[in-house]
C-alpha positions in Angstrom: 172.4 36.9 147.7 171.4 34.8 144.7 173.8 33.8 141.9 172.1 36.3 139.7 172.7 39.1 142.2 176.3 37.9 142.7 176.9 38.4 138.9 174.8 41.5 138.5 172.4 39.7 136.1 168.6 39.7 135.9 166.8 36.8 137.7 165.5 34.9 134.7 166.1 31.9 132.6 167.1 33.7 129.4 170.5 35.1 129.8 172.9 36.7 127.3 175.9 34.3 127.4 178.3 37.2 126.6 177.0 39.3 129.4 177.3 36.3 131.7 180.9 35.8 130.7 181.7 39.5 131.0 180.2 39.9 134.4 181.8 36.7 135.7 185.3 37.8 134.5 184.9 41.3 136.0 183.7 40.0 139.4 186.2 37.1 139.4 189.0 39.5 138.8 187.8 41.9 141.6 187.6 39.2 144.3 190.3 36.7 143.2 192.7 35.9 146.0 195.8 36.7 143.8 194.8 40.3 143.9 194.5 40.4 147.7 197.8 38.8 148.7 198.9 41.9 150.7 195.6 42.2 152.5 195.0 41.1 156.1 194.3 37.4 156.7 190.6 38.2 157.2 190.4 40.0 153.9 192.3 37.1 152.2 189.8 34.6 153.7 186.9 36.8 152.5 188.5 36.9 149.1 188.7 33.1 148.9 185.0 32.8 149.9 183.9 35.4 147.5 185.9 33.9 144.7 184.3 30.5 145.4 180.9 32.0 145.4 181.4 33.8 142.1 182.7 30.6 140.6 179.7 28.6 141.8 177.3 31.3 140.5 179.0 31.2 137.1 179.0 27.4 136.9 175.3 27.2 137.8 174.1 30.0 135.5 176.1 29.0 132.4 174.5 25.6 132.2 170.8 26.0 131.2 169.8 22.8 133.1 171.5 23.9 136.3 170.1 27.5 135.8 166.5 26.1 135.4 167.0 23.9 138.5 168.3 26.9 140.5 165.4 29.2 139.3 162.9 26.5 140.2 164.4 26.3 143.7 164.4 30.1 144.1 160.8 30.3 143.1 159.9 27.6 145.7 159.0 24.9 143.1 159.0 21.2 143.9 162.2 19.3 143.9 162.8 16.2 141.8 162.2 14.0 144.7 158.9 15.8 145.6 157.4 15.4 142.1 158.5 12.2 140.4 155.5 11.3 138.2 156.3 10.8 134.5 153.9 9.7 131.8 154.2 6.0 131.1 154.5 6.7 127.3 157.5 8.9 127.9 159.2 6.3 130.1 158.5 3.6 127.5 160.0 5.9 124.8 163.1 6.5 127.0 163.5 2.7 127.4 163.2 2.1 123.7 165.8 4.8 123.0 168.1 3.3 125.6 167.8 -0.1 123.9 168.5 1.5 120.5 171.6 3.2 121.9 172.9 -0.1 123.2 172.8 -1.4 119.6 174.8 1.4 118.1 178.5 1.6 117.4 180.6 4.5 118.5 181.0 7.3 116.0 178.5 5.7 113.6 176.3 8.0 111.5 173.3 6.6 113.4 174.9 7.5 116.8 175.8 11.0 115.6 172.3 11.5 114.2 170.7 10.3 117.4 172.9 12.5 119.5 172.0 15.6 117.5 168.2 14.7 117.8 168.5 14.2 121.5 170.5 17.5 122.0 167.9 19.4 120.0 165.1 17.8 122.0 166.9 18.6 125.3 167.4 22.2 124.2 163.7 22.5 123.2 162.6 21.1 126.6 164.8 23.5 128.4 163.4 26.4 126.4 159.9 25.3 127.4 161.0 25.2 131.1 162.4 28.7 130.7 159.1 30.0 129.2 157.2 28.5 132.2 159.6 30.0 134.7 159.5 33.4 133.0 155.7 33.5 132.8 154.8 33.0 136.5 151.9 34.9 137.9 150.2 34.5 141.3 147.3 32.8 139.5 149.4 30.2 137.6 152.4 29.9 139.9 151.8 26.5 141.5 150.7 24.8 138.2 153.6 26.3 136.2 156.2 25.4 138.8 154.9 21.8 138.9 154.9 21.7 135.1 158.5 23.1 135.0 159.6 20.4 137.4 158.0 17.6 135.3 159.7 18.9 132.2 163.1 19.2 134.0 162.7 15.6 135.2 162.1 14.6 131.6 165.0 16.6 130.4 167.2 14.7 132.8 166.2 11.5 131.1 167.2 12.9 127.7 170.5 14.2 129.1 171.3 10.7 130.4 170.7 9.3 127.0 173.1 11.8 125.5 175.6 10.8 128.2 175.1 7.1 127.3 175.6 7.8 123.6 178.9 9.6 124.3 180.1 6.7 126.4 179.8 4.2 123.6 
């Protein structure tokens, strides 16, 4: 059973956050161990396992990056370790941004502006990954999965820059 199945949601990148929350809360309530305290020990154990599975599904699907990684895995796409190539220009840009971040002061207007720009860029990159994953056909599957992996790898670089900015 996939995380999507577990929460009764369609298997796609674009999810309605309110539907995700609603389904999580309903399923969480139904399987939560507190509601099965009078059940047999086997039923209590099953409740603990199901509750953990529902929590894991929610944690994965609510985060767009984790959701994209999960979908890529479900579709049989390459892992980050299987497809590592990144354009040299992109890597140089990331290095330049990292050096720029090192020169910023916490809570400065420049740091805030850069964080917003990086968050916007990350969100756009994740949207592109989502479009690739939602437009798979037998003819384009291999190429689109590889492209989605490359874009996810690049997104990870941007996420790390955001993390570094917040750690100033």
